[in-house]
C-alpha positions in Angstrom: 2.7 -10.9 25.2 6.7 -10.5 25.6 6.9 -13.4 23.2 5.9 -11.2 20.8 7.9 -8.3 21.6 10.9 -9.6 21.2 9.8 -11.2 17.8 9.1 -7.9 16.4 12.7 -6.5 16.0 13.5 -9.3 13.8 10.9 -8.7 11.3 12.1 -5.1 11.0 9.7 -2.9 13.4 10.6 0.3 15.0 9.3 0.4 18.9 11.4 0.8 21.7 12.2 -3.1 22.2 14.2 -2.8 18.7 16.8 -1.9 21.1 18.1 -4.2 22.9 18.2 -6.6 19.9 20.4 -4.4 17.9 22.7 -4.3 20.7 22.7 -8.6 20.7 23.8 -8.8 17.0 27.0 -8.7 16.7 27.6 -11.3 19.3 25.1 -13.6 17.8 27.3 -13.5 14.6 30.3 -14.5 16.1 29.1 -17.5 18.0 27.9 -18.4 14.8 31.1 -18.1 13.0 32.8 -20.1 15.7 30.4 -22.9 15.7 30.9 -23.0 11.8 34.5 -23.6 12.2 33.9 -26.1 15.1 31.8 -28.0 12.6 34.3 -27.6 9.9 37.5 -28.6 12.4 35.5 -31.5 13.6 34.3 -32.9 9.7 38.2 -32.4 9.1 39.3 -34.5 12.6 36.7 -37.0 10.9 37.5 -37.4 7.8 41.4 -37.3 8.8 40.3 -40.7 11.6 38.5 -42.1 8.8 41.4 -41.9 6.4 43.8 -43.2 9.2 41.3 -46.3 10.1 40.5 -46.8 6.3 44.9 -47.1 5.8 45.4 -48.7 9.2 42.4 -51.4 7.8 43.8 -51.6 4.2 47.2 -52.4 5.9 45.7 -55.0 8.3 44.0 -56.8 5.5 47.3 -57.0 3.3 49.1 -58.0 6.4 46.2 -60.7 6.7 46.2 -61.7 3.2 50.0 -62.2 3.1 49.8 -64.1 6.3 47.2 -66.1 4.5 49.2 -66.7 1.5 52.4 -67.5 3.4 50.7 -70.2 5.2 48.9 -71.4 1.9 52.6 -71.3 0.2 53.7 -73.3 3.3 50.7 -76.0 3.1 51.8 -76.5 -0.6 55.6 -76.8 0.5 55.1 -79.0 3.1 52.6 -81.3 0.6 55.1 -81.4 -1.8 57.7 -82.4 1.1 55.7 -85.3 2.4 55.0 -86.1 -0.9 58.8 -86.2 -1.3 59.3 -88.3 2.0 56.7 -90.9 0.6 58.6 -91.2 -2.8 61.6 -91.6 -0.9 59.9 -94.5 1.2 58.7 -95.9 -1.8 62.1 -96.2 -3.2 63.5 -97.8 -0.4 60.8 -100.3 -0.7 61.5 -100.9 -4.0 65.1 -101.6 -3.9 64.3 -103.5 -1.4 62.0 -105.4 -3.4 64.5 -105.8 -6.3 67.4 -107.0 -3.9 65.1 -109.8 -3.1 63.9 -110.6 -6.3 67.6 -110.7 -7.4 68.5 -113.0 -4.5 65.6 -115.0 -5.6 66.8 -115.3 -9.1 70.0 -116.8 -7.9 68.9 -119.1 -5.8 66.6 -120.7 -8.6 69.6 -120.2 -11.2 71.8 -122.4 -8.4 69.1 -125.0 -7.9 68.5 -125.4 -11.5 72.6 -125.7 -12.2 72.4 -128.2 -9.1 69.7 -130.0 -11.2 71.1 -130.3 -14.5 70.5 -127.5 -16.7 73.2 -125.8 -18.9 74.0 -122.5 -18.2 73.2 -122.1 -22.0 69.9 -122.6 -21.4 69.9 -120.0 -18.4 71.5 -117.6 -20.6 68.8 -117.4 -23.1 66.5 -116.4 -20.6 68.2 -113.0 -20.7 67.6 -112.2 -24.1 64.2 -111.4 -25.4 64.2 -113.7 -28.1 65.3 -116.5 -25.8 62.2 -115.8 -23.8 60.1 -115.6 -26.5 61.1 -119.2 -27.6 61.0 -120.6 -24.0 57.3 -119.2 -23.6 56.4 -120.6 -27.3 58.1 -124.1 -25.4 56.1 -123.7 -22.6 52.9 -123.5 -24.6 53.0 -126.9 -26.3 54.3 -128.4 -23.3 52.0 -130.8 -21.3 54.5 -131.5 -18.3 54.1 -127.6 -18.0 50.9 -125.8 -16.6 48.8 -124.4 -18.9 50.5 -126.4 -21.8 49.3 -127.9 -25.0 48.7 -131.5 -25.2 51.1 -132.3 -27.7 55.1 -132.5 -27.4 57.3 -132.5 -25.2 59.6 -130.1 -23.2 63.1 -130.4 -24.5 65.9 -129.0 -22.5 69.4 -129.5 -22.5 70.8 -131.7 -19.4 74.5 -131.6 -18.0 74.0 -135.4 -17.1 72.8 -136.1 -20.6 69.9 -138.4 -21.4 70.7 -141.2 -23.5 72.4 -144.7 -23.4 73.9 -147.0 -25.8 72.8 -150.7 -26.0 76.4 -151.8 -25.2 76.4 -149.8 -22.2 72.9 -151.2 -21.2 74.6 -154.9 -21.8 76.9 -154.4 -19.7 74.6 -153.8 -16.7 74.6 -156.5 -14.0 71.1 -157.2 -14.1 71.3 -157.8 -18.0 71.1 -161.6 -18.7 74.5 -163.3 -19.2 75.7 -165.3 -22.3 77.9 -167.4 -20.8 77.0 -170.8 -21.4 76.6 -173.3 -18.9 79.6 -175.8 -18.0 77.8 -178.7 -19.6 77.2 -176.8 -22.7 80.5 -176.0 -23.5 81.5 -179.5 -24.0 79.5 -182.7 -25.2 80.2 -185.2 -22.6 78.1 -188.2 -23.8 79.2 -190.6 -26.1 80.7 -189.6 -29.4 79.1 -192.5 -31.3 75.6 -191.8 -30.2 75.1 -189.3 -32.8 71.4 -189.0 -31.9 72.7 -187.8 -28.6 75.2 -185.5 -29.6 72.4 -183.6 -32.3 70.2 -183.3 -29.2 72.7 -181.5 -27.2 73.9 -179.3 -29.9 69.8 -178.3 -30.7 69.5 -177.9 -26.8 72.7 -175.4 -27.3 70.8 -173.3 -29.8 67.9 -173.1 -28.1 69.5 -171.8 -25.2 71.6 -169.3 -27.3 68.3 -168.2 -28.7 66.8 -167.8 -25.7 69.4 -165.8 -23.7 69.4 -163.7 -27.1 66.0 -163.0 -26.7 65.9 -162.0 -22.9 68.7 -159.8 -23.7 67.1 -158.2 -26.5 63.8 -157.7 -24.2 65.8 -156.4 -21.5 67.7 -154.1 -24.0 64.6 -152.5 -24.8 62.8 -152.4 -21.8 66.3 -150.3 -20.0 65.8 -147.8 -23.1 61.7 -147.0 -22.5 63.1 -146.6 -19.0 66.0 -144.5 -19.6 63.3 -141.9 -22.3 61.1 -141.8 -19.2 63.8 -141.0 -16.8 64.8 -138.4 -19.1 61.6 -136.8 -20.1 61.1 -136.7 -16.2 64.0 -135.3 -15.9 63.3 -132.5 -18.9 60.4 -131.7 -17.2 61.7 -131.1 -13.8 64.6 -129.2 -15.7 61.8 -127.2 -17.8 60.2 -126.2 -14.4 62.9 -125.3 -13.1 63.7 -123.0 -15.9 60.5 -121.6 -15.6 60.9 -121.0 -12.1 64.2 -118.9 -13.1 62.1 -116.8 -15.7 59.4 -116.0 -13.0 62.2 -114.3 -10.9 64.2 -112.7 -14.1 60.8 -111.3 -15.0 60.1 -110.3 -11.2 63.7 -108.7 -11.3 62.8 -106.9 -14.2 59.6 -105.6 -12.6 61.2 -104.3 -9.3 64.0 -102.6 -11.7 61.2 -101.2 -13.5 59.5 -100.1 -10.1 62.8 -98.4 -9.3 63.3 -96.7 -11.8 59.7 -95.6 -12.2 59.9 -94.1 -8.5 63.4 -92.2 -9.1 61.6 -90.7 -12.1 58.7 -89.8 -10.1 61.1 -88.7 -7.1 63.2 -86.4 -9.5 60.1 -84.9 -10.9 58.6 -84.2 -7.4 62.4 -82.6 -6.8 62.0 -80.5 -9.5 58.5 -79.9 -8.6 59.5 -78.6 -5.5 62.4 -76.1 -6.8 60.2 -74.4 -9.4 57.2 -74.2 -6.2 59.8 -72.5 -4.4 61.1 -69.8 -7.2 57.4 -69.4 -8.3 56.6 -68.6 -4.7 59.6 -66.2 -4.3 58.9 -64.6 -7.6 55.3 -63.7 -6.4 56.5 -62.5 -3.2 59.0 -60.5 -5.0 56.2 -58.6 -7.4 53.3 -58.3 -4.7 56.2 -55.8 -3.2 56.2 -54.0 -6.0 53.9 -51.0 -7.3 50.3 -52.5 -8.4 50.3 -52.5 -11.9 48.2 -54.3 -14.4 51.4 -56.1 -16.0 52.2 -57.1 -12.4 48.7 -58.3 -11.4 48.7 -60.6 -14.9 52.1 -61.7 -14.0 50.7 -62.7 -10.4 47.4 -64.2 -11.9 49.9 -66.4 -13.8 52.1 -67.4 -11.0 48.7 -68.2 -9.3 47.9 -70.9 -12.2 51.1 -72.4 -12.6 51.1 -72.7 -8.1 48.2 -74.7 -8.5 49.1 -76.7 -11.2 52.3 -77.9 -9.4 50.6 -78.6 -5.9 47.8 -80.6 -8.1 47.9 -84.0 -6.3 44.7 -85.7 -7.8 45.9 -86.2 -12.0 43.9 -88.9 -14.0 46.6 -91.3 -13.5 46.6 -91.4 -9.7 42.8 -91.5 -9.7 42.9 -94.5 -12.2 46.0 -96.1 -9.9 43.7 -95.9 -7.0 40.5 -97.1 -8.1 42.3 -99.7 -9.4 44.0 -100.3 -6.0 40.2 -99.4 -4.2 39.1 -102.5 -6.5 41.4 -105.2 -5.8 41.1 -104.2 -2.4 37.5 -104.6 -2.4 37.5 -108.0 -4.3 40.3 -108.8 -1.8 37.9 -108.4 1.1 34.9 -109.8 -0.8 37.0 -113.2 -1.3 37.7 -113.2 2.4 34.4 -112.3 3.6 33.3 -115.2 1.6 35.9 -117.9 3.1 35.3 -116.6 6.4 31.3 -117.0 5.8 32.2 -120.4 4.9 34.5 -121.5 7.6 31.8 -120.0 10.0 29.1 -122.2 8.2 31.2 -125.3 8.7 32.2 -124.1 12.0 28.6 -123.8 12.8 27.9 -127.3 11.3 30.7 -128.6 13.3 29.4 -126.7 16.5 25.5 -128.1 15.8 26.5 -131.9 15.4 28.8 -131.5 18.7 25.8 -130.0 20.2 23.3 -132.8 18.9 25.8 -135.3 20.3 26.0 -133.6 23.6 22.2 -133.4 23.7 21.4 -137.1 22.7 24.3 -138.3 25.4 22.4 -135.8 27.9 19.0 -136.8 27.0 20.2 -140.4 27.7 21.8 -139.5 30.7 18.3 -138.4 32.0 16.8 -140.9 31.0 19.2 -142.9 33.3 18.5 -140.5 36.1 14.6 -140.3 35.9 14.7 -144.1 35.9 16.5 -144.1 39.1 14.8 -141.3 40.6 11.7 -143.1 39.8 12.7 -146.0 41.7 13.8 -144.0 44.3 10.5 -142.2 44.5 8.7 -145.8 44.8 11.1 -146.9 47.9 10.3 -143.6 49.3 6.6 -144.0 48.9 6.7 -147.5 50.0 8.8 -146.5 53.2 6.7 -143.7 54.1 3.6 -145.1 54.7 1.7 -145.2 57.7 1.1 -141.6 56.9 -1.4 -138.7 58.3 -4.7 -139.3 57.3 -5.2 -135.7 55.5 -2.0 -136.3 53.5 -3.5 -139.7 52.5 -6.5 -138.4 51.5 -4.8 -135.6 49.7 -3.0 -138.2 47.7 -6.1 -140.2 47.3 -7.1 -136.9 45.1 -4.7 -136.6 43.0 -4.5 -140.2 42.0 -8.0 -140.1 41.5 -7.4 -136.7 39.6 -4.9 -138.4 37.5 -6.7 -141.6 36.7 -10.0 -140.2 36.1 -11.8 -142.2 38.7 -14.0 -140.8 42.1 -12.4 -141.0 45.2 -14.9 -142.7 47.0 -13.6 -145.5 44.6 -10.0 -145.6 46.6 -10.7 -145.3 50.0 -13.7 -144.6 52.3 -14.0 -140.6 53.1 -12.9 -139.1 56.3 -15.3 -137.6 58.6 -15.8 -133.6 58.3 -14.2 -131.9 61.6 -16.3 -130.7 63.8 -15.3 -127.2 65.0 -14.6 -127.1 69.3 -15.8 -124.3 71.4 -12.6 -121.9 72.4 -10.2 -123.4 69.8 -8.1 -120.4 69.7 -7.5 -120.4 73.5 -7.1 -124.3 73.4 -3.9 -123.7 70.7 -2.7 -121.3 73.4 -2.9 -123.7 76.0 -1.0 -126.5 73.7 1.5 -123.9 73.0 2.3 -122.9 76.8 2.1 -126.5 77.4 4.8 -127.1 74.8 6.9 -124.4 76.2 6.7 -125.8 79.5 7.9 -129.4 78.5 11.1 -127.8 76.6 12.1 -125.3 79.5 10.2 -126.2 82.5 13.5 -127.8 83.7 15.4 -124.6 83.3 12.8 -122.3 84.6 12.2 -124.8 87.8 8.6 -124.2 87.0 6.7 -126.1 89.9 7.0 -129.9 90.2 5.0 -131.7 87.3 4.4 -128.8 85.0 7.6 -129.8 83.3 5.8 -133.2 82.2 2.2 -132.3 82.5 -0.9 -132.7 80.1 -3.2 -130.0 79.3 -5.9 -131.8 81.5 -3.3 -131.2 84.3 -2.3 -127.5 83.2 -6.2 -126.5 83.5 -6.9 -127.8 86.4 -3.7 -125.8 87.8 -5.2 -122.4 86.0 -8.9 -123.1 87.2 -7.5 -123.7 91.0 -6.1 -120.8 91.1 -3.7 -121.2 93.8 -0.6 -120.6 95.0 0.8 -123.4 92.3 -0.5 -120.9 89.6 1.4 -117.9 91.2 4.7 -120.2 91.7 4.4 -120.8 87.7 3.8 -116.6 87.0 6.8 -116.2 89.1 8.9 -118.9 87.4 7.9 -117.4 84.1 8.5 -113.8 85.6 11.9 -114.4 86.5 13.7 -114.6 83.2 11.3 -111.6 81.4 13.2 -109.4 84.1 16.5 -110.2 82.7 18.2 -107.2 80.7 18.2 -109.3 77.3 14.8 -109.9 78.1 13.0 -106.6 79.3 15.9 -104.3 78.3 18.1 -101.4 80.2 15.7 -98.7 81.0 15.1 -97.2 84.4 11.4 -98.8 84.8 12.7 -102.3 84.0 15.7 -101.9 86.7 12.8 -100.5 89.5 10.4 -103.8 88.4 13.7 -105.6 89.0 13.8 -104.2 92.3 10.6 -104.1 93.9 9.8 -107.5 92.7 8.2 -109.4 95.7 5.2 -111.8 96.6 3.1 -108.9 97.1 4.0 -106.8 94.0 4.6 -109.6 91.2 1.0 -109.0 89.4 1.5 -105.7 88.7 5.3 -106.4 87.6 3.9 -109.0 85.4 1.5 -106.3 83.9 4.0 -103.6 83.5 6.4 -105.9 81.5 3.1 -107.4 79.1 2.4 -103.7 78.4 5.7 -102.9 77.9 6.3 -105.7 75.3 2.7 -105.7 74.2 2.4 -109.2 75.1 -0.4 -111.1 76.9 -3.2 -109.0 75.1 -6.4 -109.5 77.3 -4.8 -111.3 80.2 -2.3 -108.1 80.6 -5.4 -105.9 80.3 -7.5 -108.0 83.1 -4.3 -107.8 85.2 -4.7 -104.1 85.6 -8.5 -104.5 86.3 -8.8 -106.9 88.9 -6.8 -109.0 91.1 -4.7 -111.8 89.4 -7.0 -114.2 91.3 -10.2 -113.1 90.0 -9.1 -113.5 86.3 -10.8 -116.4 84.3 -8.9 -119.0 82.8 -8.6 -117.9 79.2 -6.6 -114.7 80.5 -4.5 -116.5 82.7 -3.8 -118.5 79.8 -3.3 -115.3 77.5 -1.1 -113.4 80.0 1.1 -116.9 81.0 1.5 -117.2 77.0 2.7 -113.6 76.6 5.4 -113.7 79.5 6.5 -117.3 77.9 6.9 -115.1 74.7 9.1 -112.5 76.6 11.2 -115.1 78.4 12.5 -116.8 75.2 14.7 -113.8 74.8 16.2 -114.3 78.0 20.0 -115.9 78.1 19.1 -119.1 79.9 16.4 -120.0 77.2 18.6 -118.7 74.3 21.7 -121.2 75.8 19.1 -123.9 75.7 17.8 -123.1 72.1 21.6 -122.8 70.9 22.2 -126.4 72.2 19.4 -128.1 70.8 20.1 -126.3 67.4 23.6 -127.8 68.1 22.9 -131.1 68.7 20.5 -130.9 65.4 23.2 -129.4 63.3 25.7 -132.4 64.6 22.5 -134.9 64.4 22.4 -134.0 60.7 26.0 -134.0 59.8 26.3 -137.3 61.2 23.8 -138.3 59.0 25.5 -137.0 56.1 28.7 -138.4 57.0 27.0 -141.7 56.8 25.0 -141.0 53.5 28.4 -140.3 52.6 30.2 -143.5 53.8 27.5 -145.4 52.2 27.7 -143.8 48.8 31.7 -144.1 49.1 31.2 -147.9 49.8 28.8 -148.3 47.1 31.4 -146.7 44.8 34.2 -148.5 45.9 31.9 -151.8 45.6 30.8 -150.6 41.7 34.3 -150.0 41.4 35.6 -153.4 42.1 32.6 -154.9 39.8 34.0 -152.7 36.9 37.3 -153.4 37.0 36.3 -157.5 37.4 34.3 -156.8 34.1 37.4 -155.2 32.5 39.2 -157.8 33.0 37.3 -160.4 31.8 36.7 -158.5 28.7 40.4 -158.1 28.2 40.9 -162.1 29.3 38.1 -162.4 26.3 39.8 -160.2 24.1 43.5 -161.9 24.4 41.6 -165.4 23.8 39.9 -163.8 20.8 43.2 -162.7 19.5 45.0 -165.9 20.4 42.0 -167.8 18.5 42.7 -165.9 15.8 46.4 -166.2 15.5 46.6 -169.7 15.8 43.7 -170.0 12.6 45.8 -167.9 10.6 49.0 -169.8 11.2 46.9 -173.0 10.5 46.2 -171.6 7.7 49.4 -170.5 6.5 50.5 -174.1 7.1 47.9 -175.6 4.8 48.5 -173.6 2.3 51.9 -174.1 2.1 51.4 -178.0 2.3 49.2 -177.6 -0.9 46.0 -178.0 0.8 42.8 -176.5 -0.1 41.4 -173.8 2.3 38.4 -172.1 2.8 38.3 -168.3 2.3 38.0 -166.4 5.3 
């Protein structure tokens, strides 16, 4: 109801509740005005903050853009500087190449001059006409690689290439015209007209023969001189060609230097333009933004892009040519390596085949020796146990495919004996007493007794059996055998004639030995044990006693003796092998000396036959062909 009374004044009603509403109206209007003022102030503050934030963001964006642009300009300048450095290095390399080419050219010219080439021929190569003439001459020269089959190179040599007939006739090897003494003056009878005419005819014949010989000599020497001149001309032509190659190399190197210098100059000019463009663009960016400035900045950016562009068409073509050349070079190298690898593989395969053949031959020889050795061993090992012999017969029968009965009479089947396990224990105990009886000081006779005697002592169950128990118990109570515990020490203290059976039982139980024998000692007196229980108890004591110091020393002594025996046998075998090797070496040396003697004898016989044949030929005798 109160809520409804308060809502009535707001609707214009006239009851009593309208008085308080009229009293609060002025304060409500002021609060609304204050709220509107606050909202307006907040809006102004927010708008101002937004404007400040926008301005700050714009400034930050401008700074970021400026930094990015600055870094971009720095990268462009750095890239241009790197190209400049590379161009400078290339220029240094081209100049060095040019110097090397000039040096090689000078060396080739000196070599050509030393070989007799005239400076005139070398000077012709410096002109274009001279080069063309030389190339045409090379195309028609057979002595130059790539030349035609007709014509010969003509090079003017400083030494000349002609020789007159008079010069040739003055040579010492030329036949002389001087007449012998008997042909200068007739010494016969002047009245004998026939002899005089014969002498004159002989003189004329001699002069004609000498004239023919001198003409032949002149012709032969002229031919030799011409051939020598041709050879010298070809050699000189090749030297001139070499000089021409070096001249072309020098020209190429000089052209390369000029090209790199021009490229370096263009890069330096581009760097200056790049710097000016960057500075001008930065100046425009600081001015007021206008359409004119914006268009100028766009133009400058296009210019910068052109100035910093590295991938021009010529460079791409050059790079592609270099790539193709490198790929071809790598292909040739790969082919060469593959061919070399194949040759090496074939060589290694041949080597491996020869080694395998040698190894197979060696293995064959060793197998023959091993078969002989095994045959000797088989002959020396008989007689052997019947079981082993039966196994051998079965293997031979299986290999030959015949019944075993055809090789030998089968052995009878073994019959199982009663108490076989107990007999094995008795045999082990007997063997133990034979080995260690003297060390343990067992009762007299037990150290070398038979199985029947040992069985009689066990069945008698008398003082001798008790002495055997105590002889085996003494080493079993040692610290090395029974340990260092309190029980073991107490057993050692209380061991006596009346207590030893209990001590034996405790030792066997602690070491888990003796099996049924140890259990029987705990159930009844030792005199009432069966022979099998006595055997098991004594066998268990023997196992424990093996860990004592005394028995260990015996075992070690036997091992050392066995090692010494084995060493002695090995040394004996080595000595025998050394003796056999020495004998074989002596025999080999004798055979070698005999072969050398026979070879020397054969050489002497061959030399004697050769001397006799030469003597017979010198004497004019007929000799058969060898």
